[in-house]
C-alpha positions as CSV (number, residue, x, y, z in Angstrom):
1,M,86.7,18.0,122.8
2,S,90.0,18.8,124.0
3,L,92.8,21.6,122.0
4,D,94.5,18.5,121.0
5,Q,92.1,16.4,119.9
6,E,90.5,19.4,117.6
7,T,94.0,19.8,116.3
8,D,94.5,16.5,115.1
9,M,91.2,17.0,113.4
10,D,92.1,20.1,111.6
11,V,95.5,18.6,110.2
12,T,93.9,15.5,108.8
13,A,91.3,17.0,106.8
14,G,93.8,17.8,104.5
15,P,93.7,20.8,101.8
16,T,90.4,20.3,100.9
17,K,88.9,21.5,103.7
18,T,91.4,24.6,104.0
19,R,90.3,25.8,100.6
20,R,86.2,25.4,101.8
21,V,87.4,27.3,104.9
22,T,88.9,30.1,103.0
23,L,86.4,30.3,100.4
24,W,83.6,30.4,103.0
25,A,85.8,32.9,105.1
26,L,85.9,35.3,101.8
27,V,82.3,35.0,101.0
28,A,81.3,36.1,104.7
29,A,84.4,39.0,104.6
30,G,82.6,40.6,101.1
31,A,78.7,39.9,102.7
32,G,80.1,41.8,106.2
33,A,81.3,44.7,104.1
34,V,78.6,45.5,101.4
35,S,76.0,44.9,104.3
36,M,77.2,47.4,106.7
37,A,77.7,49.8,103.4
38,A,74.1,49.5,102.5
39,A,73.1,50.0,105.9
40,L,75.4,53.3,106.3
41,V,74.5,54.7,102.8
42,A,70.6,53.8,103.7
43,F,70.1,55.0,106.8
44,G,73.0,57.4,107.1
45,P,75.9,57.5,109.8
46,E,74.2,57.7,112.9
47,A,71.3,55.8,112.2
48,G,73.3,53.3,109.9
49,R,75.7,52.7,113.1
50,T,72.8,51.3,115.0
51,V,71.1,49.5,112.5
52,G,74.5,47.9,111.8
53,G,74.9,46.9,115.2
54,W,71.8,45.1,115.2
55,V,72.8,43.3,112.1
56,L,75.9,42.1,113.5
57,I,73.5,40.8,116.3
58,G,71.5,38.9,114.1
59,A,74.6,37.2,112.1
60,F,76.3,35.8,115.2
61,A,72.4,34.7,116.4
62,V,71.8,33.0,113.4
63,V,75.5,31.3,113.0
64,G,75.8,30.7,117.0
65,I,72.4,28.9,116.7
66,V,73.9,26.2,114.2
67,M,77.4,25.8,115.7
68,S,75.8,25.6,119.3
69,V,73.9,23.0,117.9
70,H,76.7,21.3,116.2
71,D,78.7,21.4,119.2
72,V,75.9,19.6,121.9
73,R,75.8,16.9,118.9
74,D,79.0,16.4,117.6
75,R,81.2,17.6,120.5
76,L,82.6,20.1,117.6
77,L,83.2,23.7,116.7
78,P,84.0,23.4,112.7
79,D,86.3,25.9,111.0
80,L,83.7,26.2,108.4
81,L,81.3,28.2,110.8
82,T,83.8,29.5,113.1
83,L,86.3,31.2,110.7
84,P,84.1,32.5,107.8
85,L,81.6,33.9,110.7
86,A,85.3,35.9,112.4
87,A,85.9,37.0,109.0
88,G,82.3,38.7,108.1
89,L,82.5,40.4,111.3
90,F,85.3,41.7,111.1
91,T,85.3,43.5,107.7
92,A,81.5,44.5,109.0
93,V,83.0,46.4,112.1
94,W,85.7,47.9,109.9
95,T,82.9,49.0,107.4
96,L,80.8,50.3,110.2
97,S,84.2,51.8,111.9
98,L,85.3,53.9,108.8
99,G,82.1,54.5,107.0
100,T,81.1,56.5,110.5
101,G,84.5,58.1,111.5
102,D,84.8,56.0,114.5
103,V,88.0,54.1,114.1
104,M,88.5,53.7,117.9
105,A,85.2,51.4,117.9
106,G,87.1,49.3,115.1
107,L,90.2,49.3,117.1
108,I,88.3,48.3,120.4
109,A,86.7,45.3,118.6
110,T,89.5,44.4,117.6
111,G,91.1,44.4,120.8
112,A,88.6,42.4,122.7
113,A,88.6,39.8,120.1
114,L,92.4,39.3,120.7
115,A,91.6,39.2,124.3
116,L,89.0,36.9,124.6
117,A,90.7,34.4,122.6
118,I,94.1,35.3,124.7
119,V,92.2,34.2,127.6
120,L,90.5,31.3,125.9
121,F,93.7,29.9,124.5
122,I,95.2,30.0,128.3
123,G,92.1,27.8,129.3
124,A,92.7,25.6,126.3
125,M,96.2,24.9,128.0
126,L,94.8,24.1,131.2
127,G,92.1,22.0,129.8
128,G,88.3,22.4,129.4
129,V,88.2,25.0,126.2
130,G,89.1,23.3,122.7
131,A,90.1,25.3,119.4
132,G,86.6,25.6,118.3
133,D,86.0,27.5,121.3
134,L,89.2,29.8,120.9
135,K,88.0,30.8,117.2
136,L,84.3,31.4,118.5
137,A,86.0,34.0,121.0
138,L,87.2,36.0,118.1
139,S,83.3,36.6,116.9
140,V,82.6,36.6,120.3
141,G,85.0,39.6,121.0
142,L,84.4,41.6,117.5
143,L,80.6,41.4,118.5
144,T,80.9,42.7,121.8
145,G,84.1,45.0,121.1
146,W,81.7,46.9,118.6
147,F,79.7,48.1,121.7
148,G,82.5,49.2,124.0
149,F,85.2,48.1,126.2
150,L,83.0,46.3,129.0
151,P,80.6,44.1,126.6
152,P,83.2,41.5,125.9
153,V,84.1,41.2,129.8
154,Y,80.6,40.7,130.6
155,A,79.9,38.1,127.8
156,L,83.4,36.4,128.9
157,V,82.1,36.3,133.0
158,A,78.4,35.2,131.6
159,S,79.8,32.4,129.4
160,F,81.3,30.8,132.4
161,L,78.6,31.9,135.2
162,L,75.9,30.2,132.8
163,P,77.0,26.6,132.8
164,L,77.1,26.8,137.0
165,P,73.8,25.8,137.2
166,Y,73.9,22.7,135.4
167,A,77.6,21.6,136.6
168,I,76.2,21.9,140.1
169,I,73.4,19.3,139.4
170,G,75.8,17.4,137.4
171,V,78.1,17.1,140.7
172,I,75.0,16.0,142.7
173,R,73.5,13.6,140.4
174,R,77.3,12.4,140.1
175,S,77.6,11.7,143.7
176,R,74.5,9.7,143.5
177,G,75.8,7.4,140.6
178,A,74.0,8.8,137.9
179,Q,76.0,9.7,134.6
180,V,75.4,12.8,133.3
181,P,76.9,14.2,129.9
182,D,79.1,17.0,129.9
183,V,78.0,20.1,128.0
184,P,80.4,21.7,125.5
185,F,81.1,25.3,126.3
186,G,80.4,26.5,123.0
187,P,76.7,27.1,123.2
188,Y,77.3,29.3,126.6
189,L,80.0,31.2,124.8
190,V,77.4,32.2,122.3
191,A,74.5,32.7,125.1
192,G,76.9,35.0,127.0
193,G,78.0,36.6,123.7
194,L,74.1,37.6,122.5
195,L,73.4,38.5,126.3
196,A,76.5,41.2,126.6
197,A,75.5,42.4,122.5
198,V,71.9,42.8,123.2
199,V,72.1,44.4,126.6
200,A,74.8,47.2,125.2
201,A,72.5,47.5,122.1
202,I,69.3,48.5,124.1
203,A,71.5,50.4,126.7
């Protein structure tokens, strides 16, 4: 779905949707901060950092799978999922960052979130990337940026490389007259983020 179409749907949803998104974003933000604080108290700064990183991955994976199914089925990444996830990851990352004394890690993650969002905003202007993908990029940047400068780059590259086999097959089949449905970008962005974060966490 195009950026303009998704924006129009958001505008027509009205204040009720805005209140729901805000409420769930606040709940997610609180949950993110509390869960990371609990990890730091239970395991200490060093082990808590490692455990917290895996909790970030797990939370992103659960919500990301739900978003991917929604995107494939409805061609839409709803604000009710993308924005609370970003809020939860933001407070979780900064709770870990401040709790371990590694402020730079929080700055890198925040910078990565903004950088990926800017890249996908440019992609949205060129077509092919929706507003939901742009909002999801915030979470991908926060997750992968927690593990350093390079994982966000790997995540972005992977998210563009993963669809290539399907795209190539689609081009061949369309050339033979077959109808091949397009697959939205959201699931690949989720997969790229998870792949980069898991590899970084293991390494």
